[in-house]
N, C-alpha and C positions, 0 to 999 in steps of 0.2 A: 793204715789200720786193716783194710781189706786184705792186703798181702799177708800180714801176720796171721790173720784169721785162717786163710787158706793154708799157710805154712804149718801152723800148729795142728790144723785138722789133718793134714797129710802125715804129719809126724805121728799123730795119734793113730791114724790108720795103719801107718807102716809098723808101728810098734805092736798094734793089736793083731794085724793080719800078717806081719812079717813079709812085706812086699818083696817079691823076688826081684833080684837085680839091684837092690839098693845096697851098695857096698859099704857106704859110710854116710856120715852126715853131709859131706860136701855133695855127694851124688844126690842125696835127697834134696838138698838145697837147689841143685840145678833143675831137678824135676819140678820142684815147687815153682821155680821161676818160669818154666815153660807153661805149666798149667795156669799160672797167674796171667800170663800174656794171652793165652787162649780164651780164658774166661773174660778177660778185659775186652777183647775184640768182640766177643758175643754180646757183652753188655752194651757196648757202644752201638752195635748193629740194632739191638733191641730198642734202645732209646731213639735211634734215628727213625725206625719204623713207626714208633709212637708219635714222633713229631711230624711225620709226613702225612698222618691221617688227617683229612680235612675236617675242620670244625663246622658247626652250623653257620658261623659267620662267613665261612669261605664258599658257601654254596652259590652257584650262579643265579642271577635274578631270573624271574620268569620272563618269557618272551613278551615284548610289548603288544598290547591289544591293537589289532589292525583297525584303522579308521573306517567308518561306514562309507559305502560308495555313495557318491553324490546322486541326487535325484535325477532320474532319466538316464543315468549312465548304464552302459552295457558293454558288450565286447568292443574292443578297439577297432575302429573302422579300417578296412583293407580295400584299397582301390576304390575310394568313394566316387560316385558320379551324381549328376543331377540333371533335371530337365527344367525348362522354363514354362510358366503358365501360358505365355504367349511369346512366339519368336519375334514379334514386331510390336513395339509400343509407340505411342505418341509422345512428343515432348511434354513433360509435366506428368507423365504416367510412370508409377514405380514398377520396376520389373520384380516379379515374384519367382523365387528359386525353390525347387522342391528336390530334396535329396532322396536317393534310392533306398536309404536306410538311415536310422538315427546316426548322426555324425558324432563320433566319440574319439577324441585325440589321445595320444600317448600321455602318460602322467607327466606333468610339468610342461606340456606343450599346448598349442592352440591352433585352430583353423581360423583363417580370415578370408574374406571374399571381397572382390572389387569389380567395379564397372569401369572399363577403360577403352578408349578408342583402339580398334583392332590393329592399327599400325604401330602402336607403342610397344617397346620391348618388355619382357617379363619383369625386370626390376623397376617397374613403374606402377603407379596406382592412381585411381581417380576417386570416385565416391566408394567408400569401403566400410566394412563393419566386421567385428569379431563374430564368430559363430559359436553360440553357446553349446556346451557338451550335451549331446542327446537331441539336438535340434533336428527336425525333419523339414523345416521350411524357414526361409528368411526373405525379407523384403528390403531392397536397396532403395536409396534416395532416388527421386525422379531425375532423369537427365534433362538438361536445359537446352541442349542443342541436338539437331538432327545429325545422323551419320551412322557409320558402321562401327559397332562396338563388340567387345568380348566381355563376358563375365568369367572371371578367373578365380578358382578356388586354390588358395595357398595352404599348405600343411607344414607341420613341424616347426612352427614359430615358438620361441625365438632361436631354437637350434639352427634353423635355416630361415633367415629373414625373408627370402623370396624362393618359393618352391611350388610352382604351379602343378597341381596334381590332377586338375580337370578344368576344361574350358568349353564354353558354348558361345556361338555367335548370336548377337542381338542387333536387330535393325531398329533405329529410332527415326521416326518420320515426323515432319511438321504436322500439326493439327490443322484442320480446315473445316469450315462449316459444311455439314452434310456429306463429308467424305470419310470413308473408313480408312484407317491406317493401312498403308501398304498398297493402296490402289493407285499406283503411279500412272500418269497419262501415257497412253501409247500414241504412236504416230497417227493412227486413225482418229484419235480423240483431240489432236492438236489442230482443230479447225477454228476458224474465226469468221465473223461477219460484222458489217457495220450496221448500225441502226439506220443511217442514211448515207448514201454514197455521194451526196453533194450537200454542203453546208455553207453558210455565210461566214465571213470573217467575224470573229467574236463568239461563234458558237463552238461548243466543245464536242469533239467526236466521241461517240460512245461505241464500244466494241463488245460483242458477245461471243462467248466460246461455246463450242458444241457440247462440252461436258465440263464438269469441274476440273480445273487445271491443277494437277498435282505433279511437281517435278520429281525426278530421281533424287534419292537421298544425297544430300550434300551439294545439290545443284539448284538453280533458280531459272524461272522464266523472266524475260524483260521485254517491253514493248516500246516502240518509238514511232513518231510521226516524222517522216523525212520527205524531202522533195523527190518526185519521181525521176528516175534516171541515176540517182546517186548510187554509189557502190554499196554492197551489203555490209562492208566494214565501216560505214558511216552512220551517224545518228543525229537526230534533232532533239526535240523534246521527248523525254523518255521516262520510264518508271519501272520498278520491279512489279511483278504480278504476284499477289499473295497466293499461297498454296490453298487450293480449293476454290479459287475465285471462278465465277461464271460470267463475270463482265468486268469492264474497267473503263474509266473515262479519262481521256488524255487532256493535256493542256490546250487552251484555246489558241488556234493559229491566228497570227496577226497580219499575214499577207495572203492575198489570193494566189491561186496557182494549182498545179496538179501535184498531188502528194500520194504517198503510200503509207499505210499503216503496216508495220512489220513486227511480227512476233518472233522473238529469238528464244531458243531453248538450250539446255545443257550448260548454262553458265555456272562456274568459270571453266569447266572442262573445255568448252568451246566458247571463246569470247564472242564470236559472231556465228550464229547458226539460225538462219531464217527458216522457221517451220510453217509459217503461214503469212500471207500478205494480201492486202486488199487496197484497191485504188480508191482515192478520195479526192473529190474536186472541191476546192474552196473558192467561193466567188465573193466579190465585193458587195457591199450593201447598196 
């Protein structure tokens, strides 16, 4: 229908205007066919343009609202460090860790901290806890044994299960009556004396120390009553000396004779290490 409309329009124009170059009806028909194709192409292009225009339904959605930052959050931590409230604690005392700035992990990750014997490799853990985002201080569970420890801060969990980003050494010492943590006995303090240098069979020897006896971390003192002349690698009745002790009472000797009371230090680093000895005479009743 559209073609016939164009055709008759052109025929009418040709007739009214006497189009130059139109020799006959066939020539006019050819021209009408060319014009029809040109107009058809333009019409198709126009329709395509209209179809390509986005409608209201095709508009992209507005960007999502960003979630609010968690309480205490700030800039992500870079090279975090910390200090200890005390470099030495007693058994049963919780270590307190203070960070140099609020500790904020990367999104989707966490920090965690552990108390571990210093000899253990990094992929190990002892008492541990997660560190809340924005924390400035954390307290770990109290150690139950004396020794040399490290407090290790791990970052990027779970992307990296073990990733020590900072560590600090901690000494844990046995607690003792009237003794401050970390005041280990020096050689000058490892003195001993007997309440009496001669006792009867059936009486217990009592030994006094020159100062509260505190061993090096991880070691112990022990004391023995042994026959005089026996080698230092021998022992008779013996017992460990409690950390911080100022005196100890040994078992009652059952035979008269000449004895020595020997105080050994640095066990188990040194199995036999006499640091003080006193002669004792045991007489029959």
